[in-house]
VEXDOKE-160433 format. One record per atom (N, C-alpha, C): residue number from 1; residue in one letter; atom name; z, x, y. Coordinates in nm, 3 decimals. Atoms other than C-alpha are relative to their C-alpha. Last residue first. Example, Ala and Ser with C-alpha at 12.3 -4.5 7.8 and 13.67 -1.06 7.14 Angstrom:
REM VEXDOKE-160433
<rec><n>2</n><res>S</res><atom>N</atom><pz>-0.006</pz><px>-0.082</px><py>-0.119</py></rec>
<rec><n>2</n><res>S</res><atom>CA</atom><pz>0.714</pz><px>1.367</px><py>-0.106</py></rec>
<rec><n>2</n><res>S</res><atom>C</atom><pz>0.073</pz><px>-0.077</px><py>0.109</py></rec>
<rec><n>1</n><res>A</res><atom>N</atom><pz>0.000</pz><px>0.089</px><py>-0.119</py></rec>
<rec><n>1</n><res>A</res><atom>CA</atom><pz>0.780</pz><px>1.230</px><py>-0.450</py></rec>
<rec><n>1</n><res>A</res><atom>C</atom><pz>0.000</pz><px>0.090</px><py>0.120</py></rec>
//
This chain:
REM VEXDOKE-160433
<rec><n>76</n><res>R</res><atom>N</atom><pz>0.002</pz><px>-0.096</px><py>-0.112</py></rec>
<rec><n>76</n><res>R</res><atom>CA</atom><pz>1.447</pz><px>-3.150</px><py>1.632</py></rec>
<rec><n>76</n><res>R</res><atom>C</atom><pz>0.137</pz><px>0.036</px><py>0.045</py></rec>
<rec><n>75</n><res>E</res><atom>N</atom><pz>0.010</pz><px>-0.137</px><py>0.046</py></rec>
<rec><n>75</n><res>E</res><atom>CA</atom><pz>1.460</pz><px>-3.305</px><py>1.287</py></rec>
<rec><n>75</n><res>E</res><atom>C</atom><pz>0.004</pz><px>0.102</px><py>0.112</py></rec>
<rec><n>74</n><res>R</res><atom>N</atom><pz>-0.127</pz><px>-0.044</px><py>0.056</py></rec>
<rec><n>74</n><res>R</res><atom>CA</atom><pz>1.592</pz><px>-3.644</px><py>1.396</py></rec>
<rec><n>74</n><res>R</res><atom>C</atom><pz>-0.003</pz><px>0.148</px><py>-0.038</py></rec>
<rec><n>73</n><res>G</res><atom>N</atom><pz>-0.101</pz><px>-0.005</px><py>-0.105</py></rec>
<rec><n>73</n><res>G</res><atom>CA</atom><pz>1.298</pz><px>-3.710</px><py>1.627</py></rec>
<rec><n>73</n><res>G</res><atom>C</atom><pz>0.134</pz><px>0.049</px><py>-0.049</py></rec>
<rec><n>72</n><res>E</res><atom>N</atom><pz>0.031</pz><px>-0.114</px><py>-0.087</py></rec>
<rec><n>72</n><res>E</res><atom>CA</atom><pz>1.047</pz><px>-3.620</px><py>1.357</py></rec>
<rec><n>72</n><res>E</res><atom>C</atom><pz>0.104</pz><px>0.015</px><py>0.110</py></rec>
<rec><n>71</n><res>R</res><atom>N</atom><pz>-0.075</pz><px>-0.119</px><py>0.041</py></rec>
<rec><n>71</n><res>R</res><atom>CA</atom><pz>1.227</pz><px>-3.859</px><py>1.118</py></rec>
<rec><n>71</n><res>R</res><atom>C</atom><pz>-0.033</pz><px>0.123</px><py>0.085</py></rec>
<rec><n>70</n><res>A</res><atom>N</atom><pz>-0.041</pz><px>-0.082</px><py>-0.116</py></rec>
<rec><n>70</n><res>A</res><atom>CA</atom><pz>1.101</pz><px>-4.161</px><py>1.312</py></rec>
<rec><n>70</n><res>A</res><atom>C</atom><pz>0.079</pz><px>0.125</px><py>-0.038</py></rec>
<rec><n>69</n><res>D</res><atom>N</atom><pz>-0.144</pz><px>0.013</px><py>-0.010</py></rec>
<rec><n>69</n><res>D</res><atom>CA</atom><pz>1.084</pz><px>-4.395</px><py>1.006</py></rec>
<rec><n>69</n><res>D</res><atom>C</atom><pz>0.060</pz><px>0.092</px><py>0.107</py></rec>
<rec><n>68</n><res>L</res><atom>N</atom><pz>-0.030</pz><px>0.127</px><py>-0.064</py></rec>
<rec><n>68</n><res>L</res><atom>CA</atom><pz>0.709</pz><px>-4.447</px><py>1.042</py></rec>
<rec><n>68</n><res>L</res><atom>C</atom><pz>0.150</pz><px>-0.024</px><py>0.010</py></rec>
<rec><n>67</n><res>S</res><atom>N</atom><pz>-0.091</pz><px>0.088</px><py>0.074</py></rec>
<rec><n>67</n><res>S</res><atom>CA</atom><pz>0.632</pz><px>-4.084</px><py>0.975</py></rec>
<rec><n>67</n><res>S</res><atom>C</atom><pz>0.019</pz><px>-0.130</px><py>0.076</py></rec>
<rec><n>66</n><res>H</res><atom>N</atom><pz>-0.120</pz><px>0.033</px><py>-0.076</py></rec>
<rec><n>66</n><res>H</res><atom>CA</atom><pz>0.323</pz><px>-3.919</px><py>1.120</py></rec>
<rec><n>66</n><res>H</res><atom>C</atom><pz>0.087</pz><px>-0.094</px><py>-0.083</py></rec>
<rec><n>65</n><res>H</res><atom>N</atom><pz>-0.037</pz><px>0.142</px><py>-0.005</py></rec>
<rec><n>65</n><res>H</res><atom>CA</atom><pz>0.055</pz><px>-3.749</px><py>0.911</py></rec>
<rec><n>65</n><res>H</res><atom>C</atom><pz>0.130</pz><px>-0.019</px><py>0.077</py></rec>
<rec><n>64</n><res>D</res><atom>N</atom><pz>-0.144</pz><px>0.012</px><py>-0.017</py></rec>
<rec><n>64</n><res>D</res><atom>CA</atom><pz>-0.074</pz><px>-3.399</px><py>0.991</py></rec>
<rec><n>64</n><res>D</res><atom>C</atom><pz>0.036</pz><px>-0.148</px><py>0.019</py></rec>
<rec><n>63</n><res>T</res><atom>N</atom><pz>-0.024</pz><px>0.137</px><py>-0.042</py></rec>
<rec><n>63</n><res>T</res><atom>CA</atom><pz>-0.424</pz><px>-3.351</px><py>0.855</py></rec>
<rec><n>63</n><res>T</res><atom>C</atom><pz>0.150</pz><px>-0.022</px><py>0.000</py></rec>
<rec><n>62</n><res>L</res><atom>N</atom><pz>-0.132</pz><px>0.052</px><py>0.036</py></rec>
<rec><n>62</n><res>L</res><atom>CA</atom><pz>-0.482</pz><px>-2.977</px><py>0.844</py></rec>
<rec><n>62</n><res>L</res><atom>C</atom><pz>0.012</pz><px>-0.140</px><py>0.056</py></rec>
<rec><n>61</n><res>W</res><atom>N</atom><pz>-0.044</pz><px>0.118</px><py>-0.073</py></rec>
<rec><n>61</n><res>W</res><atom>CA</atom><pz>-0.841</pz><px>-2.859</px><py>0.846</py></rec>
<rec><n>61</n><res>W</res><atom>C</atom><pz>0.133</pz><px>-0.048</px><py>-0.056</py></rec>
<rec><n>60</n><res>V</res><atom>N</atom><pz>-0.012</pz><px>0.120</px><py>0.083</py></rec>
<rec><n>60</n><res>V</res><atom>CA</atom><pz>-0.896</pz><px>-2.503</px><py>0.724</py></rec>
<rec><n>60</n><res>V</res><atom>C</atom><pz>0.043</pz><px>-0.116</px><py>0.090</py></rec>
<rec><n>59</n><res>D</res><atom>N</atom><pz>-0.025</pz><px>0.125</px><py>-0.071</py></rec>
<rec><n>59</n><res>D</res><atom>CA</atom><pz>-1.013</pz><px>-2.181</px><py>0.893</py></rec>
<rec><n>59</n><res>D</res><atom>C</atom><pz>0.005</pz><px>-0.116</px><py>-0.099</py></rec>
<rec><n>58</n><res>S</res><atom>N</atom><pz>0.113</pz><px>0.091</px><py>-0.015</py></rec>
<rec><n>58</n><res>S</res><atom>CA</atom><pz>-0.985</pz><px>-1.872</px><py>0.675</py></rec>
<rec><n>58</n><res>S</res><atom>C</atom><pz>0.041</pz><px>-0.126</px><py>0.075</py></rec>
<rec><n>57</n><res>G</res><atom>N</atom><pz>0.053</pz><px>-0.007</px><py>-0.136</py></rec>
<rec><n>57</n><res>G</res><atom>CA</atom><pz>-0.711</pz><px>-1.616</px><py>0.739</py></rec>
<rec><n>57</n><res>G</res><atom>C</atom><pz>-0.119</pz><px>-0.091</px><py>0.024</py></rec>
<rec><n>56</n><res>T</res><atom>N</atom><pz>0.105</pz><px>-0.102</px><py>-0.003</py></rec>
<rec><n>56</n><res>T</res><atom>CA</atom><pz>-0.641</pz><px>-1.555</px><py>0.369</py></rec>
<rec><n>56</n><res>T</res><atom>C</atom><pz>-0.059</pz><px>0.017</px><py>0.140</py></rec>
<rec><n>55</n><res>E</res><atom>N</atom><pz>-0.058</pz><px>-0.132</px><py>0.021</py></rec>
<rec><n>55</n><res>E</res><atom>CA</atom><pz>-0.304</pz><px>-1.737</px><py>0.385</py></rec>
<rec><n>55</n><res>E</res><atom>C</atom><pz>-0.104</pz><px>0.112</px><py>0.001</py></rec>
<rec><n>54</n><res>D</res><atom>N</atom><pz>-0.074</pz><px>-0.013</px><py>0.126</py></rec>
<rec><n>54</n><res>D</res><atom>CA</atom><pz>-0.468</pz><px>-2.045</px><py>0.538</py></rec>
<rec><n>54</n><res>D</res><atom>C</atom><pz>0.049</pz><px>0.144</px><py>-0.016</py></rec>
<rec><n>53</n><res>H</res><atom>N</atom><pz>0.045</pz><px>-0.114</px><py>0.080</py></rec>
<rec><n>53</n><res>H</res><atom>CA</atom><pz>-0.555</pz><px>-2.091</px><py>0.904</py></rec>
<rec><n>53</n><res>H</res><atom>C</atom><pz>0.082</pz><px>0.005</px><py>-0.129</py></rec>
<rec><n>52</n><res>A</res><atom>N</atom><pz>-0.105</pz><px>-0.097</px><py>0.033</py></rec>
<rec><n>52</n><res>A</res><atom>CA</atom><pz>-0.531</pz><px>-2.415</px><py>1.102</py></rec>
<rec><n>52</n><res>A</res><atom>C</atom><pz>-0.062</pz><px>0.114</px><py>-0.080</py></rec>
<rec><n>51</n><res>L</res><atom>N</atom><pz>0.062</pz><px>-0.117</px><py>0.061</py></rec>
<rec><n>51</n><res>L</res><atom>CA</atom><pz>-0.761</pz><px>-2.661</px><py>1.281</py></rec>
<rec><n>51</n><res>L</res><atom>C</atom><pz>0.109</pz><px>0.104</px><py>-0.022</py></rec>
<rec><n>50</n><res>L</res><atom>N</atom><pz>-0.019</pz><px>-0.127</px><py>-0.070</py></rec>
<rec><n>50</n><res>L</res><atom>CA</atom><pz>-0.570</pz><px>-2.983</px><py>1.342</py></rec>
<rec><n>50</n><res>L</res><atom>C</atom><pz>-0.073</pz><px>0.111</px><py>-0.074</py></rec>
<rec><n>49</n><res>D</res><atom>N</atom><pz>0.075</pz><px>-0.106</px><py>0.068</py></rec>
<rec><n>49</n><res>D</res><atom>CA</atom><pz>-0.649</pz><px>-3.342</px><py>1.248</py></rec>
<rec><n>49</n><res>D</res><atom>C</atom><pz>0.007</pz><px>0.127</px><py>0.084</py></rec>
<rec><n>48</n><res>A</res><atom>N</atom><pz>0.073</pz><px>-0.091</px><py>-0.088</py></rec>
<rec><n>48</n><res>A</res><atom>CA</atom><pz>-0.376</pz><px>-3.580</px><py>1.371</py></rec>
<rec><n>48</n><res>A</res><atom>C</atom><pz>-0.071</pz><px>0.105</px><py>-0.085</py></rec>
<rec><n>47</n><res>P</res><atom>N</atom><pz>-0.025</pz><px>-0.144</px><py>0.011</py></rec>
<rec><n>47</n><res>P</res><atom>CA</atom><pz>-0.265</pz><px>-3.871</px><py>1.155</py></rec>
<rec><n>47</n><res>P</res><atom>C</atom><pz>-0.088</pz><px>0.081</px><py>0.096</py></rec>
<rec><n>46</n><res>G</res><atom>N</atom><pz>0.076</pz><px>-0.068</px><py>-0.106</py></rec>
<rec><n>46</n><res>G</res><atom>CA</atom><pz>-0.276</pz><px>-4.231</px><py>1.280</py></rec>
<rec><n>46</n><res>G</res><atom>C</atom><pz>0.018</pz><px>0.151</px><py>-0.002</py></rec>
<rec><n>45</n><res>C</res><atom>N</atom><pz>-0.092</pz><px>-0.076</px><py>-0.086</py></rec>
<rec><n>45</n><res>C</res><atom>CA</atom><pz>0.005</pz><px>-4.373</px><py>1.064</py></rec>
<rec><n>45</n><res>C</res><atom>C</atom><pz>-0.072</pz><px>0.070</px><py>0.114</py></rec>
<rec><n>44</n><res>P</res><atom>N</atom><pz>-0.048</pz><px>0.077</px><py>-0.115</py></rec>
<rec><n>44</n><res>P</res><atom>CA</atom><pz>-0.229</pz><px>-4.644</px><py>0.925</py></rec>
<rec><n>44</n><res>P</res><atom>C</atom><pz>0.095</pz><px>0.077</px><py>0.093</py></rec>
<rec><n>43</n><res>C</res><atom>N</atom><pz>-0.144</pz><px>0.021</px><py>0.005</py></rec>
<rec><n>43</n><res>C</res><atom>CA</atom><pz>-0.411</pz><px>-4.392</px><py>0.700</py></rec>
<rec><n>43</n><res>C</res><atom>C</atom><pz>0.048</pz><px>-0.073</px><py>0.125</py></rec>
<rec><n>42</n><res>G</res><atom>N</atom><pz>-0.035</pz><px>0.128</px><py>-0.059</py></rec>
<rec><n>42</n><res>G</res><atom>CA</atom><pz>-0.786</pz><px>-4.440</px><py>0.692</py></rec>
<rec><n>42</n><res>G</res><atom>C</atom><pz>0.148</pz><px>-0.031</px><py>-0.001</py></rec>
<rec><n>41</n><res>T</res><atom>N</atom><pz>0.096</pz><px>0.045</px><py>-0.101</py></rec>
<rec><n>41</n><res>T</res><atom>CA</atom><pz>-0.849</pz><px>-4.154</px><py>0.454</py></rec>
<rec><n>41</n><res>T</res><atom>C</atom><pz>0.043</pz><px>-0.137</px><py>0.051</py></rec>
<rec><n>40</n><res>L</res><atom>N</atom><pz>0.077</pz><px>-0.117</px><py>-0.042</py></rec>
<rec><n>40</n><res>L</res><atom>CA</atom><pz>-0.596</pz><px>-3.953</px><py>0.254</py></rec>
<rec><n>40</n><res>L</res><atom>C</atom><pz>-0.104</pz><px>-0.036</px><py>0.106</py></rec>
<rec><n>39</n><res>E</res><atom>N</atom><pz>0.130</pz><px>-0.011</px><py>0.065</py></rec>
<rec><n>39</n><res>E</res><atom>CA</atom><pz>-0.354</pz><px>-4.247</px><py>0.240</py></rec>
<rec><n>39</n><res>E</res><atom>C</atom><pz>-0.073</pz><px>0.124</px><py>0.052</py></rec>
<rec><n>38</n><res>H</res><atom>N</atom><pz>0.102</pz><px>-0.064</px><py>-0.083</py></rec>
<rec><n>38</n><res>H</res><atom>CA</atom><pz>0.016</pz><px>-4.248</px><py>0.324</py></rec>
<rec><n>38</n><res>H</res><atom>C</atom><pz>-0.127</pz><px>0.023</px><py>-0.081</py></rec>
<rec><n>37</n><res>R</res><atom>N</atom><pz>0.067</pz><px>-0.101</px><py>0.080</py></rec>
<rec><n>37</n><res>R</res><atom>CA</atom><pz>0.236</pz><px>-4.499</px><py>0.140</py></rec>
<rec><n>37</n><res>R</res><atom>C</atom><pz>-0.114</pz><px>0.057</px><py>0.084</py></rec>
<rec><n>36</n><res>I</res><atom>N</atom><pz>0.129</pz><px>0.038</px><py>0.055</py></rec>
<rec><n>36</n><res>I</res><atom>CA</atom><pz>0.454</pz><px>-4.677</px><py>0.391</py></rec>
<rec><n>36</n><res>I</res><atom>C</atom><pz>-0.050</pz><px>0.110</px><py>-0.093</py></rec>
<rec><n>35</n><res>L</res><atom>N</atom><pz>0.005</pz><px>0.146</px><py>0.008</py></rec>
<rec><n>35</n><res>L</res><atom>CA</atom><pz>0.820</pz><px>-4.669</px><py>0.495</py></rec>
<rec><n>35</n><res>L</res><atom>C</atom><pz>-0.131</pz><px>-0.052</px><py>-0.055</py></rec>
<rec><n>34</n><res>D</res><atom>N</atom><pz>0.011</pz><px>0.066</px><py>-0.129</py></rec>
<rec><n>34</n><res>D</res><atom>CA</atom><pz>0.840</pz><px>-4.297</px><py>0.417</py></rec>
<rec><n>34</n><res>D</res><atom>C</atom><pz>-0.005</pz><px>-0.152</px><py>-0.022</py></rec>
<rec><n>33</n><res>R</res><atom>N</atom><pz>-0.085</pz><px>0.120</px><py>-0.002</py></rec>
<rec><n>33</n><res>R</res><atom>CA</atom><pz>0.965</pz><px>-4.147</px><py>0.090</py></rec>
<rec><n>33</n><res>R</res><atom>C</atom><pz>0.003</pz><px>-0.067</px><py>0.138</py></rec>
<rec><n>32</n><res>N</res><atom>N</atom><pz>-0.039</pz><px>0.049</px><py>0.131</py></rec>
<rec><n>32</n><res>N</res><atom>CA</atom><pz>0.807</pz><px>-3.804</px><py>0.151</py></rec>
<rec><n>32</n><res>N</res><atom>C</atom><pz>0.093</pz><px>-0.121</px><py>0.018</py></rec>
<rec><n>31</n><res>P</res><atom>N</atom><pz>-0.142</pz><px>0.017</px><py>0.028</py></rec>
<rec><n>31</n><res>P</res><atom>CA</atom><pz>0.644</pz><px>-3.750</px><py>0.488</py></rec>
<rec><n>31</n><res>P</res><atom>C</atom><pz>0.024</pz><px>-0.058</px><py>-0.139</py></rec>
<rec><n>30</n><res>Y</res><atom>N</atom><pz>-0.045</pz><px>0.137</px><py>-0.019</py></rec>
<rec><n>30</n><res>Y</res><atom>CA</atom><pz>0.287</pz><px>-3.620</px><py>0.497</py></rec>
<rec><n>30</n><res>Y</res><atom>C</atom><pz>0.147</pz><px>-0.014</px><py>-0.039</py></rec>
<rec><n>29</n><res>R</res><atom>N</atom><pz>-0.146</pz><px>-0.008</px><py>-0.010</py></rec>
<rec><n>29</n><res>R</res><atom>CA</atom><pz>0.114</pz><px>-3.287</px><py>0.538</py></rec>
<rec><n>29</n><res>R</res><atom>C</atom><pz>0.048</pz><px>-0.141</px><py>0.031</py></rec>
<rec><n>28</n><res>H</res><atom>N</atom><pz>-0.068</pz><px>0.118</px><py>-0.053</py></rec>
<rec><n>28</n><res>H</res><atom>CA</atom><pz>-0.248</pz><px>-3.290</px><py>0.421</py></rec>
<rec><n>28</n><res>H</res><atom>C</atom><pz>0.150</pz><px>0.026</px><py>-0.004</py></rec>
<rec><n>27</n><res>I</res><atom>N</atom><pz>-0.143</pz><px>0.001</px><py>0.026</py></rec>
<rec><n>27</n><res>I</res><atom>CA</atom><pz>-0.457</pz><px>-2.976</px><py>0.378</py></rec>
<rec><n>27</n><res>I</res><atom>C</atom><pz>0.058</pz><px>-0.125</px><py>0.064</py></rec>
<rec><n>26</n><res>T</res><atom>N</atom><pz>-0.083</pz><px>0.063</px><py>-0.102</py></rec>
<rec><n>26</n><res>T</res><atom>CA</atom><pz>-0.834</pz><px>-2.977</px><py>0.350</py></rec>
<rec><n>26</n><res>T</res><atom>C</atom><pz>0.146</pz><px>-0.002</px><py>-0.044</py></rec>
<rec><n>25</n><res>G</res><atom>N</atom><pz>-0.059</pz><px>-0.095</px><py>-0.092</py></rec>
<rec><n>25</n><res>G</res><atom>CA</atom><pz>-0.998</pz><px>-2.720</px><py>0.123</py></rec>
<rec><n>25</n><res>G</res><atom>C</atom><pz>0.087</pz><px>-0.063</px><py>0.108</py></rec>
<rec><n>24</n><res>D</res><atom>N</atom><pz>0.096</pz><px>-0.027</px><py>-0.108</py></rec>
<rec><n>24</n><res>D</res><atom>CA</atom><pz>-1.237</pz><px>-2.954</px><py>-0.060</py></rec>
<rec><n>24</n><res>D</res><atom>C</atom><pz>0.055</pz><px>0.093</px><py>0.107</py></rec>
<rec><n>23</n><res>D</res><atom>N</atom><pz>0.110</pz><px>-0.082</px><py>0.049</py></rec>
<rec><n>23</n><res>D</res><atom>CA</atom><pz>-1.023</pz><px>-2.925</px><py>-0.374</py></rec>
<rec><n>23</n><res>D</res><atom>C</atom><pz>-0.101</pz><px>0.034</px><py>0.108</py></rec>
<rec><n>22</n><res>H</res><atom>N</atom><pz>0.095</pz><px>0.066</px><py>0.090</py></rec>
<rec><n>22</n><res>H</res><atom>CA</atom><pz>-0.720</pz><px>-3.062</px><py>-0.189</py></rec>
<rec><n>22</n><res>H</res><atom>C</atom><pz>-0.113</pz><px>0.095</px><py>-0.038</py></rec>
<rec><n>21</n><res>Q</res><atom>N</atom><pz>0.136</pz><px>-0.041</px><py>-0.031</py></rec>
<rec><n>21</n><res>Q</res><atom>CA</atom><pz>-0.428</pz><px>-2.872</px><py>-0.041</py></rec>
<rec><n>21</n><res>Q</res><atom>C</atom><pz>-0.093</pz><px>-0.059</px><py>-0.105</py></rec>
<rec><n>20</n><res>I</res><atom>N</atom><pz>0.089</pz><px>-0.023</px><py>0.114</py></rec>
<rec><n>20</n><res>I</res><atom>CA</atom><pz>-0.088</pz><px>-3.040</px><py>-0.045</py></rec>
<rec><n>20</n><res>I</res><atom>C</atom><pz>-0.138</pz><px>0.041</px><py>0.050</py></rec>
<rec><n>19</n><res>T</res><atom>N</atom><pz>0.125</pz><px>-0.061</px><py>-0.043</py></rec>
<rec><n>19</n><res>T</res><atom>CA</atom><pz>0.206</pz><px>-3.039</px><py>0.194</py></rec>
<rec><n>19</n><res>T</res><atom>C</atom><pz>-0.083</pz><px>0.029</px><py>-0.123</py></rec>
<rec><n>18</n><res>I</res><atom>N</atom><pz>0.079</pz><px>-0.053</px><py>0.111</py></rec>
<rec><n>18</n><res>I</res><atom>CA</atom><pz>0.500</pz><px>-3.272</px><py>0.135</py></rec>
<rec><n>18</n><res>I</res><atom>C</atom><pz>-0.130</pz><px>0.053</px><py>0.057</py></rec>
<rec><n>17</n><res>W</res><atom>N</atom><pz>0.144</pz><px>-0.010</px><py>-0.017</py></rec>
<rec><n>17</n><res>W</res><atom>CA</atom><pz>0.764</pz><px>-3.337</px><py>0.399</py></rec>
<rec><n>17</n><res>W</res><atom>C</atom><pz>-0.066</pz><px>0.061</px><py>-0.122</py></rec>
<rec><n>16</n><res>Y</res><atom>N</atom><pz>0.059</pz><px>0.120</px><py>-0.057</py></rec>
<rec><n>16</n><res>Y</res><atom>CA</atom><pz>1.123</pz><px>-3.462</px><py>0.388</py></rec>
<rec><n>16</n><res>Y</res><atom>C</atom><pz>-0.152</pz><px>0.001</px><py>0.002</py></rec>
<rec><n>15</n><res>L</res><atom>N</atom><pz>0.047</pz><px>0.088</px><py>0.107</py></rec>
<rec><n>15</n><res>L</res><atom>CA</atom><pz>1.252</pz><px>-3.199</px><py>0.146</py></rec>
<rec><n>15</n><res>L</res><atom>C</atom><pz>-0.072</pz><px>-0.123</px><py>0.054</py></rec>
<rec><n>14</n><res>R</res><atom>N</atom><pz>0.115</pz><px>-0.064</px><py>0.063</py></rec>
<rec><n>14</n><res>R</res><atom>CA</atom><pz>1.277</pz><px>-2.932</px><py>0.416</py></rec>
<rec><n>14</n><res>R</res><atom>C</atom><pz>-0.057</pz><px>-0.089</px><py>-0.111</py></rec>
<rec><n>13</n><res>Q</res><atom>N</atom><pz>0.119</pz><px>0.027</px><py>-0.080</py></rec>
<rec><n>13</n><res>Q</res><atom>CA</atom><pz>1.504</pz><px>-3.167</px><py>0.609</py></rec>
<rec><n>13</n><res>Q</res><atom>C</atom><pz>-0.124</pz><px>0.059</px><py>-0.064</py></rec>
<rec><n>12</n><res>I</res><atom>N</atom><pz>0.040</pz><px>0.138</px><py>0.025</py></rec>
<rec><n>12</n><res>I</res><atom>CA</atom><pz>1.759</pz><px>-3.154</px><py>0.328</py></rec>
<rec><n>12</n><res>I</res><atom>C</atom><pz>-0.128</pz><px>-0.032</px><py>0.077</py></rec>
<rec><n>11</n><res>R</res><atom>N</atom><pz>0.054</pz><px>0.007</px><py>0.137</py></rec>
<rec><n>11</n><res>R</res><atom>CA</atom><pz>1.775</pz><px>-2.774</px><py>0.342</py></rec>
<rec><n>11</n><res>R</res><atom>C</atom><pz>-0.049</pz><px>-0.141</px><py>-0.031</py></rec>
<rec><n>10</n><res>F</res><atom>N</atom><pz>0.130</pz><px>-0.066</px><py>0.001</py></rec>
<rec><n>10</n><res>F</res><atom>CA</atom><pz>1.817</pz><px>-2.779</px><py>0.721</py></rec>
<rec><n>10</n><res>F</res><atom>C</atom><pz>-0.064</pz><px>-0.010</px><py>-0.138</py></rec>
<rec><n>9</n><res>R</res><atom>N</atom><pz>0.093</pz><px>0.090</px><py>-0.069</py></rec>
<rec><n>9</n><res>R</res><atom>CA</atom><pz>2.099</pz><px>-3.033</px><py>0.699</py></rec>
<rec><n>9</n><res>R</res><atom>C</atom><pz>-0.140</pz><px>0.059</px><py>0.000</py></rec>
<rec><n>8</n><res>Y</res><atom>N</atom><pz>0.026</pz><px>0.112</px><py>0.090</py></rec>
<rec><n>8</n><res>Y</res><atom>CA</atom><pz>2.277</pz><px>-2.818</px><py>0.438</py></rec>
<rec><n>8</n><res>Y</res><atom>C</atom><pz>-0.101</pz><px>-0.097</px><py>0.063</py></rec>
<rec><n>7</n><res>F</res><atom>N</atom><pz>0.082</pz><px>-0.049</px><py>0.109</py></rec>
<rec><n>7</n><res>F</res><atom>CA</atom><pz>2.246</pz><px>-2.510</px><py>0.658</py></rec>
<rec><n>7</n><res>F</res><atom>C</atom><pz>-0.039</pz><px>-0.113</px><py>-0.095</py></rec>
<rec><n>6</n><res>D</res><atom>N</atom><pz>0.134</pz><px>-0.024</px><py>-0.055</py></rec>
<rec><n>6</n><res>D</res><atom>CA</atom><pz>2.375</pz><px>-2.698</px><py>0.962</py></rec>
<rec><n>6</n><res>D</res><atom>C</atom><pz>-0.095</pz><px>0.049</px><py>-0.109</py></rec>
<rec><n>5</n><res>K</res><atom>N</atom><pz>0.058</pz><px>0.131</px><py>-0.026</py></rec>
<rec><n>5</n><res>K</res><atom>CA</atom><pz>2.674</pz><px>-2.830</px><py>0.761</py></rec>
<rec><n>5</n><res>K</res><atom>C</atom><pz>-0.142</pz><px>0.014</px><py>0.053</py></rec>
<rec><n>4</n><res>L</res><atom>N</atom><pz>0.032</pz><px>0.058</px><py>0.130</py></rec>
<rec><n>4</n><res>L</res><atom>CA</atom><pz>2.744</pz><px>-2.483</px><py>0.625</py></rec>
<rec><n>4</n><res>L</res><atom>C</atom><pz>-0.065</pz><px>-0.137</px><py>0.017</py></rec>
<rec><n>3</n><res>W</res><atom>N</atom><pz>0.121</pz><px>-0.065</px><py>0.047</py></rec>
<rec><n>3</n><res>W</res><atom>CA</atom><pz>2.724</pz><px>-2.332</px><py>0.974</py></rec>
<rec><n>3</n><res>W</res><atom>C</atom><pz>-0.043</pz><px>-0.057</px><py>-0.135</py></rec>
<rec><n>2</n><res>R</res><atom>N</atom><pz>0.118</pz><px>0.054</px><py>-0.070</py></rec>
<rec><n>2</n><res>R</res><atom>CA</atom><pz>2.971</pz><px>-2.592</px><py>1.098</py></rec>
<rec><n>2</n><res>R</res><atom>C</atom><pz>-0.129</pz><px>0.063</px><py>-0.052</py></rec>
<rec><n>1</n><res>M</res><atom>N</atom><pz>0.048</pz><px>0.116</px><py>0.071</py></rec>
<rec><n>1</n><res>M</res><atom>CA</atom><pz>3.228</pz><px>-2.499</px><py>0.832</py></rec>
<rec><n>1</n><res>M</res><atom>C</atom><pz>-0.127</pz><px>-0.058</px><py>0.064</py></rec>
//
């Protein structure tokens, strides 16, 4: 039964984050249903800009937003 509980928890966690790619090529990853609405520019969560690679191997900027409900700590 434990494996089922762990599987269910993993599936739910996958729904916590949304990743979208914009027309300019930037990618934003932000928490779904957080305490605030995350903005693309000037977001109060203090997102981190990371250099990543897309599926073609090209360099893209990934803006990784932080949750205000501390879900990162629960997901580890």
